[in-house]
VEXDREN-2710 file (C-alpha; in Angstrom, 1 decimal):
% VEXDREN-2710
k/r/px/py/pz
1/MET/95.3/60.7/127.1
2/THR/92.8/63.5/126.2
3/LEU/93.4/65.6/123.0
4/SER/92.6/69.3/122.9
5/LEU/91.2/70.5/119.7
6/SER/89.9/73.9/118.5
7/PRO/86.4/74.3/117.1
8/ALA/87.9/74.9/113.7
9/GLU/89.9/71.7/113.9
10/ALA/86.8/69.8/115.1
11/ARG/84.8/71.2/112.2
12/ARG/87.4/70.1/109.6
13/ILE/87.6/66.6/111.2
14/VAL/83.8/66.2/110.9
15/LEU/83.7/67.4/107.3
16/GLY/86.6/65.1/106.4
17/ALA/84.9/62.1/108.0
18/GLN/81.7/62.9/106.2
19/GLY/83.3/62.9/102.8
20/PHE/83.6/66.6/102.1
21/ALA/87.4/66.9/102.1
22/ARG/88.1/65.5/98.7
23/PRO/87.0/66.9/95.4
24/ARG/84.1/65.2/93.8
25/PRO/85.0/62.6/91.2
26/GLU/84.8/63.7/87.5
27/ARG/82.4/60.8/86.9
28/ALA/80.8/59.2/89.9
29/GLY/80.2/55.5/89.3
30/THR/79.2/52.4/91.3
31/ARG/82.4/52.2/93.3
32/HIS/82.0/55.8/94.5
33/VAL/78.3/55.3/95.5
34/ARG/79.1/52.1/97.5
35/ARG/82.2/53.7/99.1
36/ASN/80.1/56.7/100.2
37/LEU/77.4/54.5/101.8
38/ASP/80.0/52.5/103.5
39/ARG/81.6/55.7/104.9
40/LEU/78.3/57.0/106.2
41/ALA/77.0/53.5/107.3
42/LEU/73.4/54.4/106.4
43/HIS/71.2/56.5/104.3
44/GLN/68.0/57.6/106.1
45/ILE/64.7/57.1/104.2
46/ASP/61.8/59.5/104.3
47/SER/58.5/59.7/102.6
48/VAL/58.7/63.3/101.4
49/ASN/59.4/63.5/97.7
50/VAL/59.0/67.3/97.0
51/LEU/62.6/67.3/95.7
52/SER/64.0/63.8/95.6
53/ARG/63.7/60.8/97.9
54/ALA/65.9/61.5/100.9
55/HIS/68.1/58.4/100.6
56/TYR/69.4/59.5/97.2
57/LEU/70.6/63.0/98.3
58/PRO/73.6/62.2/100.6
59/ALA/75.4/60.6/97.7
60/PHE/74.6/63.6/95.4
61/SER/75.9/66.0/98.1
62/ARG/79.2/64.3/98.2
63/LEU/79.6/62.9/94.6
64/GLY/77.6/65.2/92.4
65/VAL/75.8/63.7/89.5
66/TYR/75.4/59.9/89.8
67/ASP/73.0/57.3/88.6
68/THR/70.4/56.5/91.3
69/ALA/69.9/53.1/89.7
70/VAL/73.1/52.0/91.4
71/LEU/71.5/52.5/94.8
72/ASP/68.2/51.0/93.7
73/ARG/70.0/47.9/92.4
74/ASP/72.1/47.5/95.6
75/ALA/69.0/47.9/97.8
76/TRP/66.1/46.3/95.9
77/SER/67.5/44.1/93.1
78/ARG/67.6/40.3/93.0
79/VAL/69.4/38.6/95.8
80/SER/72.8/38.0/94.1
81/GLU/73.2/41.8/93.5
82/ARG/72.1/43.1/96.9
83/ARG/74.7/45.0/99.0
84/VAL/72.2/46.9/101.2
85/PHE/69.2/46.1/103.3
86/GLU/66.4/48.2/104.7
87/TYR/66.0/48.4/108.5
88/TRP/65.5/50.7/111.4
89/ALA/68.8/52.3/112.1
90/HIS/68.7/56.1/112.4
91/GLU/64.9/55.9/111.6
92/ALA/64.1/53.8/108.5
93/SER/67.4/53.5/106.6
94/LEU/69.4/51.7/104.0
95/VAL/72.3/49.9/105.7
96/PRO/75.2/48.0/104.2
97/LEU/74.7/44.2/104.5
98/ASP/77.8/43.7/106.6
99/LEU/76.0/45.3/109.5
100/HIS/73.1/42.8/109.4
101/PRO/74.6/40.6/112.1
102/ALA/75.2/43.7/114.3
103/LEU/71.5/44.6/114.1
104/ARG/70.0/41.3/114.9
105/TRP/69.9/42.1/118.6
106/ARG/67.4/44.8/117.7
107/MET/65.3/42.3/115.8
108/ALA/65.4/40.0/118.8
109/ARG/64.3/42.7/121.1
110/ALA/61.4/43.6/118.8
111/ASP/60.5/39.9/118.6
112/ARG/60.2/39.9/122.4
113/GLY/58.1/43.1/122.4
114/GLU/61.0/45.2/123.9
115/ALA/61.4/47.5/120.9
116/GLY/59.2/49.3/118.4
117/TYR/56.2/51.5/118.6
118/SER/53.7/50.7/121.2
119/GLY/51.0/49.9/118.6
120/MET/53.3/47.2/117.2
121/ARG/54.4/45.5/120.5
122/ALA/51.1/43.6/121.0
123/PHE/52.0/41.4/118.0
124/ALA/55.0/40.1/120.0
125/GLY/52.6/38.9/122.7
126/PRO/48.8/38.5/122.9
127/ARG/48.3/39.1/119.2
128/ARG/51.3/37.1/117.9
129/ALA/49.1/34.5/116.3
130/GLU/47.6/37.1/114.0
131/ALA/51.0/38.3/112.8
132/MET/52.2/34.7/112.4
133/ALA/49.2/34.0/110.2
134/LEU/50.2/36.9/108.0
135/LEU/53.7/35.7/107.9
136/ALA/52.5/32.3/106.8
137/ARG/50.5/34.0/104.0
138/ILE/53.7/35.7/102.7
139/ARG/55.5/32.3/102.9
140/ASP/52.7/30.6/100.9
141/GLU/51.6/33.4/98.5
142/GLY/54.8/35.4/98.0
143/PRO/55.6/39.1/98.7
144/LEU/53.0/41.4/100.0
145/GLY/52.6/45.1/100.7
146/ALA/50.2/46.7/103.1
147/SER/47.8/47.6/100.3
148/ASP/47.5/43.9/99.4
149/VAL/46.0/43.0/102.8
150/GLU/44.3/46.2/104.1
151/THR/41.0/47.8/103.4
152/GLY/41.0/50.9/105.5
153/ARG/42.7/54.3/105.1
154/THR/46.5/54.2/105.6
155/GLY/49.5/56.4/105.0
156/TRP/53.0/57.1/106.3
157/TRP/51.8/58.0/109.7
158/ASP/48.3/56.5/109.6
159/TRP/48.9/52.7/109.9
160/SER/46.1/50.1/109.6
161/GLU/46.2/46.9/111.6
162/PRO/47.7/44.9/108.7
163/LYS/50.4/47.6/108.3
164/ARG/51.2/47.4/112.0
165/MET/51.5/43.6/111.8
166/LEU/53.8/43.9/108.8
167/GLU/55.9/46.5/110.4
168/TRP/56.3/44.4/113.5
169/LEU/57.3/41.4/111.4
170/PHE/59.8/43.7/109.7
171/TYR/61.2/45.1/112.9
172/ALA/61.5/41.6/114.4
173/GLY/63.3/40.4/111.3
174/HIS/60.7/37.9/110.2
175/VAL/60.3/39.7/106.9
176/THR/62.4/42.2/105.1
177/THR/61.9/44.6/102.2
178/LEU/61.8/43.1/98.8
179/THR/61.2/46.3/96.8
180/ARG/59.5/49.6/96.8
181/ARG/56.6/50.3/94.5
182/ARG/54.4/53.3/93.6
183/GLY/53.9/55.6/96.6
184/PHE/57.1/54.2/98.0
185/GLU/55.3/51.4/99.7
186/ARG/57.3/48.6/101.2
187/VAL/56.8/45.2/99.7
188/TYR/57.7/42.5/102.2
189/ASP/59.1/39.0/101.8
190/LEU/61.0/36.4/103.8
191/PRO/64.6/37.2/104.5
192/GLU/65.8/33.9/103.0
193/ARG/64.3/35.0/99.7
194/VAL/65.8/38.5/99.8
195/ILE/69.1/38.6/101.8
196/PRO/72.1/36.6/100.4
197/SER/72.5/33.3/102.2
198/SER/76.1/34.2/102.9
199/VAL/74.9/37.1/105.0
200/LEU/72.2/35.1/106.8
201/ALA/74.7/32.4/107.6
202/LEU/76.9/34.9/109.6
203/PRO/76.4/34.4/113.3
204/ALA/74.5/37.2/115.1
205/LEU/76.7/39.3/117.3
206/ASP/75.9/39.4/121.0
207/GLU/74.6/42.7/122.2
208/ARG/77.8/44.0/123.7
209/GLU/79.9/43.2/120.5
210/ALA/77.1/44.5/118.3
211/HIS/77.1/47.8/120.1
212/ARG/80.8/48.1/119.8
213/VAL/80.5/47.6/116.0
214/LEU/77.7/50.1/115.7
215/VAL/79.4/52.7/117.9
216/GLU/82.7/52.3/116.0
217/ARG/80.9/52.8/112.6
218/SER/79.0/55.8/114.1
219/ALA/82.2/57.4/115.4
220/ARG/84.0/56.7/112.2
221/ALA/81.3/58.5/110.2
222/LEU/81.1/61.4/112.6
223/GLY/84.9/61.9/113.0
224/ILE/84.5/63.5/116.4
225/ALA/81.4/63.4/118.5
226/THR/79.8/63.6/121.9
227/LEU/78.4/60.5/123.6
228/GLY/74.9/61.6/122.8
229/GLU/75.7/62.1/119.1
230/ILE/77.3/58.7/118.8
231/LYS/74.3/57.2/120.5
232/ASP/71.9/59.0/118.2
233/TYR/73.5/57.7/114.9
234/PHE/72.0/54.2/115.3
235/ARG/69.5/55.2/118.0
236/LEU/71.2/53.1/120.6
237/GLY/70.6/53.0/124.3
238/GLY/72.6/55.3/126.7
239/PRO/74.1/52.6/129.0
240/GLU/75.0/50.3/126.0
241/THR/76.6/53.2/124.1
242/GLN/78.6/54.3/127.2
243/ARG/79.9/50.8/127.7
244/ALA/80.8/50.4/124.0
245/VAL/82.6/53.8/124.0
246/ALA/84.6/52.8/127.1
247/ASP/85.6/49.5/125.4
248/LEU/86.7/51.3/122.3
249/VAL/88.7/53.9/124.3
250/GLU/90.5/51.1/126.1
251/ALA/91.2/49.5/122.7
252/GLY/92.6/52.8/121.3
253/THR/89.9/53.1/118.6
254/LEU/88.4/56.2/120.2
255/VAL/90.4/59.0/121.9
256/PRO/88.8/61.3/124.4
257/ALA/88.9/64.9/123.3
258/THR/88.1/68.4/124.5
259/VAL/86.8/71.2/122.3
260/PRO/85.9/74.6/123.7
261/GLY/82.1/74.9/124.0
262/TRP/81.5/71.2/123.6
263/PRO/80.6/68.5/126.1
264/LYS/83.2/65.7/126.4
265/ALA/83.9/64.3/122.9
266/PHE/85.5/61.3/121.4
267/LEU/87.7/61.3/118.3
268/HIS/88.0/58.2/116.0
269/ALA/91.6/57.3/116.0
270/GLU/91.7/57.1/112.1
271/ALA/90.0/60.5/111.6
272/GLY/92.1/63.0/109.7
273/THR/92.2/66.8/110.0
274/PRO/92.0/68.3/106.5
275/ARG/93.8/71.6/106.1
276/ARG/90.9/73.1/104.3
277/ILE/87.4/72.1/103.0
278/ALA/86.8/73.3/99.5
279/ALA/83.5/71.4/99.0
280/SER/80.2/73.1/98.1
281/ALA/77.1/71.0/98.6
282/LEU/73.4/71.1/99.2
283/LEU/72.4/69.0/102.2
284/ALA/69.1/67.1/102.6
285/PRO/67.3/67.7/105.9
286/PHE/68.1/64.1/106.8
287/ASP/71.8/64.2/105.9
288/PRO/74.0/62.9/108.8
289/LEU/75.9/66.2/108.8
290/VAL/72.9/68.1/109.9
291/TRP/70.2/65.7/111.2
292/GLU/71.3/66.2/114.8
293/ARG/70.3/69.9/115.0
294/ALA/72.2/70.8/118.2
295/ARG/75.4/69.4/116.7
296/ALA/74.9/71.4/113.5
297/GLU/74.5/74.5/115.6
298/ARG/77.6/73.8/117.7
299/LEU/79.7/73.0/114.7
300/PHE/78.6/75.8/112.4
301/GLY/76.6/78.3/114.4
302/PHE/73.7/77.4/112.2
303/ARG/70.3/77.0/113.8
304/TYR/68.3/74.6/111.5
305/ARG/64.8/73.3/111.9
306/ILE/62.7/71.4/109.3
307/GLU/59.4/73.2/108.7
308/ILE/57.5/70.7/106.8
309/TYR/55.0/70.3/109.6
310/VAL/54.9/74.0/110.5
311/PRO/51.8/75.9/109.1
312/ALA/52.8/77.9/106.0
313/ALA/52.2/81.3/107.6
314/ARG/54.6/80.5/110.4
315/ARG/57.5/79.2/108.4
316/GLN/60.7/81.2/108.5
317/HIS/62.6/79.8/105.6
318/GLY/60.3/77.5/103.6
319/TYR/58.8/74.0/103.3
320/TYR/61.8/71.8/102.2
321/VAL/64.9/73.8/103.1
322/LEU/68.4/72.5/102.3
323/PRO/71.5/74.0/104.1
324/PHE/74.3/74.9/101.7
325/LEU/77.8/73.9/102.6
326/HIS/80.5/76.3/101.2
327/ALA/84.0/77.1/102.3
328/GLY/83.8/74.9/105.3
329/ARG/80.7/76.4/106.8
330/LEU/76.9/76.4/106.3
331/ALA/76.7/79.5/104.3
332/ALA/73.1/79.6/103.1
333/ARG/69.7/77.8/103.2
334/VAL/67.4/77.3/100.2
335/ASP/63.8/76.2/99.9
336/LEU/63.5/73.8/96.9
337/LYS/60.9/72.0/94.9
338/ALA/61.1/69.8/91.8
339/ASP/58.3/70.9/89.3
340/ARG/58.6/67.7/87.3
341/ALA/55.6/68.5/85.0
342/ARG/57.3/71.7/83.8
343/SER/60.9/70.4/84.1
344/ARG/61.9/73.2/86.5
345/LEU/63.7/73.3/89.8
346/LEU/61.8/75.9/91.8
347/VAL/63.5/78.0/94.4
348/PRO/60.8/79.7/96.5
349/ALA/63.2/81.2/99.0
350/LEU/67.0/81.6/99.4
351/HIS/68.6/83.0/102.6
352/LEU/72.3/83.8/102.9
353/GLU/73.8/83.5/106.4
354/PRO/75.5/86.6/108.1
355/ASP/79.1/87.2/107.0
356/THR/78.8/84.6/104.3
357/PRO/81.8/84.3/101.9
358/PRO/81.5/86.7/99.0
359/ASP/81.3/84.0/96.4
360/THR/78.5/82.0/98.1
361/ARG/75.8/83.1/95.8
362/GLU/77.8/82.2/92.7
363/ALA/78.7/78.8/94.2
364/LEU/75.1/78.2/95.2
365/GLU/73.8/78.9/91.7
366/ALA/76.2/76.5/90.2
367/GLU/75.1/73.8/92.7
368/LEU/71.4/74.5/91.9
369/ARG/72.2/74.0/88.2
370/LEU/74.0/70.8/88.9
371/LEU/71.1/69.6/91.1
372/ALA/68.6/70.4/88.3
373/ASN/70.7/68.5/85.8
374/TRP/70.9/65.4/88.1
375/LEU/67.1/65.5/88.6
376/GLY/66.6/65.8/84.8
377/LEU/65.1/69.3/85.1
378/SER/65.9/71.8/82.4
379/ASP/65.6/75.1/84.3
380/VAL/66.1/76.7/87.7
381/ARG/63.4/79.2/88.5
382/HIS/63.7/81.5/91.5
383/GLY/60.6/82.8/93.3
384/GLY/58.9/79.4/93.1
385/GLY/56.9/80.1/89.9
END
């Protein structure tokens, strides 16, 4: 059976699956934050901190004001309190611990030199002894960050040799992230000293079952999606995703669907179709609703590109631009910066989309004030100064 859906129905299904159908809670607490991460299956991490760390923003978009210490505690606290681990999912991400067994195949591939950046793969083969010596140092001396072992220049994209070794050890599952320190640097430790023993004791899933689990979680988070969009969520391989989708269709978990203007799509069987979407929300550039730019354009007619790496003179909309969801559409985009020294939320640029709902500006201003409050900033200043 193949379902036929209109673009409007598909859009509402997506927004419902992403957590935008229900009103925000009056007071977002630990339960809401954890439920939100479980719904999305991951929060992408990024180094840019011009507004807020990217992994904090998806929960704000869906819940409003909440305490980021909840996410910090779940991700980087002592072992008994951990509910999240850091790993490569959709890029570097925070992932619920129940998915740890479903990602061990990726660790095994990295250990064999079959995954990861080319500069890291040598440590799976001819330079393995060097990486193992560094692992032994962590075992004997305790947690280490790259700055503890390197002497050369390094950064998010400029990795030293020790950093590459640590990242290979991380990708291959020999170490995991203990905490994050100033500069958002990873501090690595042995998994058995970080991940709850009850999780490590769970058997690793074989690759076929692991892909079924990850594809199901992706499809659940997306609501309705194409094969490519499902594959992209956890950055899976094409053939493995195709096989997992076929398995889930046979099981009735996914239902083939057609939407005018879409490639062939798959609907999660438990996805609902909200009658209307009342949510208003600012979305981080790395929010799963918009991180796949072609999908955002197909869903909302909204062409979105992040311009951080575009020279200032060539930027169309700004440096760190957040789309604004309102009345079930992406109705505006706004360039934002947190001026923490002066306690101001700066708005260098604001662009309304064509035919935007008449109350968009008012709703956006309310959301900007809420964002400033959440960030502990006392003022919203348009024009960037």
